[in-house]
N, C-alpha and C positions, 0 to 999 in steps of 0.2 A: 903242386897240390896232388895228393893221392886220389885218383879218380875213384877207386874202389871204396875208399873210406867215406867219400862224400855221398855216393849214391846208394851203396848197398849195406851200410851199417844198419843192423837190426832189421834187415829186409831179406833180399834173396840169398845173400851169403849165409845168413843165420838159418834160413830155411834149408839150405844145402847141408849145413853142419849139424842139424838136429833131426832126430827121427820124427817122421810124420805119424801122428796117432789117429786112431779111429775117431775120437771126438773132434779132431781138427777137420776131418773130411765132413763130418756131420754138421759142423758149424758153417762150412762153406755152402752146403746144400740149403741150410736154414736161411742164410742171408740172401742167397739168390732167390729163394722163394718169397721172401719179404718184398723184394724189388718187384716181382710180378704182382703181388697183392696191392702194392701202392699204385702201380700202373692201372690195374683193373678198377680200383676204387676211383681214380681220377677220371677214367673213361666213362664209368657209369653215371657220372655227373653231367656228361654231355648227352646230346641227342642221339641215342643209339636205337636201331630198330630191334624188334623182338629177338631176331636171330642172333644179333651181336650181344644182346643182354644174356641170352641163354648160354652162349659160348663163354661169356665172362663168368657166369655163375658156376658152370661146370669146371672151368679151369681153376677158379678159386677153391672149390671143394677139393680138387686134386692137389692143390698146393697148401692145404690147411694143416701143415705140420711144422711150421717154422718155430713157434714158441716152444712146443714140446721138445723139438730137436735141441734147441738152445739149452733148455733146462736140463735135459738128460746129459748133454755133453759137459755143461758147466759143473754139475754136481758130480759127475764121473771124475773130473779133474780136481775138484775141491778136496775130495777124499785123499788125494795123494799128497796134500800139503802136510808137512811135518815140522815140528819145533817152531811154530809160529803162534804167537799169542792172539787171542780174539781181538784185542785192541789194535794190534799191528795189522791184522788182516782187514778189519773194517776200515781203518784209516787209509790203507793202501787202496782198497776198492772205492772208497769215497773219492780219492784223487783220480783214479783210473776211470771210473764209471760216471760219477755224479757231476764232475766238473765239465766233461764233454757234453753230458746230457743237458746241463744248465745252459751251456753256450748254444747248442742247437735248438733247444726249446725256446730260447729267446729269439732266435732267428725265425722260427715258425710263428711265434706270437706276433712278431713285427710284420710278418708276411700277411697275417690275417687280423690286422689291428681292429677292424670293424666288429669282430666277434668278441672283443675284450673291452667292454665298456665300463668295467668296475674293477677295483682292486681284488675283490673276491673272485671274479672270473679269471684274473691273471694267476692268482694263487692256486686256484683249482687246476688251471692249465699246467702248472708245474707239478703239483702234488699228485694229480691223478693221471697225468700223461695224456691230457685231452688236447694238447697244442698241435698235434699231428696224428694221423691215423695209426702210426706205428709206435709212438713213444710210450704208450701205456705199458709196453713190455718191460722197459727199464724199471718202472715202479714195482712191477711184479717180481722181476728177477732179483732186484736188490734185497728183497725180503729174505731170499734164500741165503744171501751173504750175511744178513743179520742173524739168521738161524743156523749159521755154520756149526756151532757147538753140537747141535742135534745131529747134523750130518756126520760129524767126526765121531760122535758117540755111536751112531748106527754102524758106521764103518768098522769101528773097533769091535763091536759086538758080533758083527757078521764074520769078521776074520778070525775071531777067537772061539766062537760058538756057532757052528754051521746050522745047528738046529733052530737058531733064532730066525734064519732067513725066511723060511716058508710061512711061519705064522705071521710075521710082520708084513711080508709081501701080499699074502692073501687078505689079511685084515685091511691093509691100505687099499687094495684093489676093490674090496666090497664097499668100504667106506666111500671111496671116490666114485664108484658107479652109482651109489645111492645119492651122492651129492650132485652129480651131473644130471641125474634123472629129476631130482628136486628142482635144480636151477632151470632146466629146460622147460619143465611142465608147470612149475608153480611160481617161477619168477619171470623168466624171459617172456613167456607167452601170456602172462596174466598181470603182473604187478606194474604199477606206474610209479613205484617208489624208486627214484634214481639211485639212492644209496645201495639198495639191494642189487640192482643191476651191476654196480661196480664190484660185486664179488668176483666178476670175471677177471679181475686183475689182482686178486689176492693169492697168496702162496697156496692156499687150499685148492684153488682151481687148477694147479699144476703139480700138486704134491706127489702124485703117483709117478710122474716122470723123474722127479728128484730121487725118490726111493729106488726106482728101477736103475738109475744111474749109479747109486751107491752100491746096489747089489752087483751090478756088472763090474764095477771097479774092485769090489772086495773079492769077488770070485771070477777073476778075469778069464782064466783058462776054461772054466766050466761054462761061463757065459758065451765065450767064443765057440765052444763045441755046440752049445744049444743053438746059437744063431746059424752056424754052418749047416746043421741038420734041418732047421725049420725055415730058412729063408725062401726056399722055393715053394713050400706049402703056404707061406704067408702071402705070396703074390695073388693067387686067386681069391683068398679071403679078403685081402685089401680091396679088390675090385667089387666084391659083394657088398661090403659096407660102404664103399664109395658110391655105389648105385643107390643104396638106401639113403645116404646123406643128400644126394641129388633130389630124390623124390621128396624128401622132407622140405627142401627149399622151394621146390616147384609146387608143393601143396598149398602155398600161400596164394597161388594163382599167377598167371603170366602177366596180368595187369599190375601186379604188385611185386615184381621181381626186385630183390634188393640183396646186395652182398652182406648187409647187416644180419640177414637171416641165417647166414652160414657161420654159425658160432662154434667156438671150441668146446663149450661146456654142454655137450649132449652125448648120449651113449654111442651113436654111430661114429662121430668124430673121434671119440676116445679110442674105440677099437681100431679105427683107421690109423690113428697115430701110433698105436702099439705095433701094428703090422708094418707101418712105414719105418719105424725105428729098426725093427728086425731086418728089413730088406736093405736099407741103406747101410746099416752097420755091416751086414753081410757083404755088400759091395765094397765097403772099406777094407774088410779083411782080405778080399780078393786082390784089391789094388796093392795092399801092403805086402802080402805074401808073394805077389808077382813082381814086386819091386818096380812098380809102374813109374814111367818117366814123369807122370803128372804129380807125383808126391811132393817134390820141392815147391812147385807152384801152388799146390793145395795148402801146404803149410804156410806159405807166404800170405795167401788170401785169408787163411784162418787167423793170422796175427792181426789183421786189420778188419776182421769181420764186424766186430761191434761198432767201430767208428764208421765204417762204410754203411752199416745199418742205420745209424743216426742221420747220416748225410743223404741217404738215398732219396727221400721224398723231396728234398730241396732240388736235387738233380732232376728228378722226374718232372717237377713243376716247371723248371726252366726249359727242359727239352720240349715239353708239350707246347709252351709258348713260342719257342724258337721254330718249331715245325709249322705252327699256324694252320692256315687253310690247306697247305700242301699235304699235311698229315691227314686231313679229313678226306682227301681224294684217294688215299691209299686203301687197298683191301685191308679190312680190320685186322686179320691175323698177321699180315705183314707189318702193319703199323705197330702193334703191341710188341711183336718180336723184336723189331728194330729198336723200339724204346727200351726194351729190357737189356739188350746187348749194350746200348750206349749208356744206360744207367749204371750197369755193372762197371764198365770201363771208367766212366767219369767219377763215380762214387769212390772207388778204390784210389784213383789217381789224386782226387782232391784231398783225401785224408792222409795219403802218403806225403803229398806236397806240404800240407799243414805241419805234419810231424817234422819234415826236413827243415822247414823255415823256423820252427820254434826250437827245435832241438839241436840240429846240426849246423845250420847256417851261421849262427853266432859263434859257435865253436871254431868253425873253419875261418871265419873272419878274424878272430882273435889269433889263431895260429898264423894266418897270413901276415898280420901286423907284427907279430913277434919275429917272423922271418925277415920282414922288411927292416925292422929295427936292428936285428942282428947283423944284417948285411951292411947297414949304414955305419954301424960301429966298426966293422972290419974295414970298410972303405976309409973312414976317418983315421 
């Protein structure tokens, strides 16, 4: 049996043979951020002292870029698709995204059976992504795949008529800023209407990052030049809005600290995410230009980022249970850091193992049987 074919097909060998792109690196940062967020969310449900709660809130605000990163990177890549029909694209994405989502959502629903006492609550769990803290993202992200003709149209317009870029980008920027101000001030802090709160998982809530991804893809060289010139300027600006976001969360009072108050749809987080995209994209450019040894590994991780994303909360839950009381005895920072490292290792390992079992193991068994049959025929 060919060892390389069994273990490395569609994995590390493919990563070595293909160029690592900036969106690949951004996706890796995004999925690693999600793992941190899942850990912090689970920790906040336990008995933490005020200092540990403050640490969790600050860290979450710092990591609140995962969904915008994913949308930017995905829409950046979608624009490169050519000669594919809308039906073919959606069908492919249904198989690639929704089937794994349905499987993992079922796992999460079964893990929390007591929360699903009616058919309606189960349906809501699937359709709105309420079955786990992170699966809402799939509901939001898939909307962009359904709207892919709009992205293709914008890409075509931007590449053929450069004058269209600034009006569309500025218009989207102003519309989005108005939307997040309205959501934060008039919905999140006021309304008790659950349906309005779920606007946070609509495509509108992340539209600016999609448009920015299209612009970056359509004018790749100019975007790279812009990022190269502004990435250092973006660092202090990022920490300014980061501090503002922290103050907003703490304004609810130390007696009511909650990660739920650190939302995506507010102006401070919006600007934070824009600066974060510029900084991490700039880092990606540096790694690629320097031909970093990390590039093959980053591409490999990017290939499995979405699947590891879906699996990560299951891994976190199992790890916390496995650590038990010994985890409670560790310093909080050490505990969550170890959980993050182990979550990353096990999440990627599990999804790679699942792919191997479903895709390659049957193939190799069949090949082994054919070889056995052939050798028996020769012997006879």
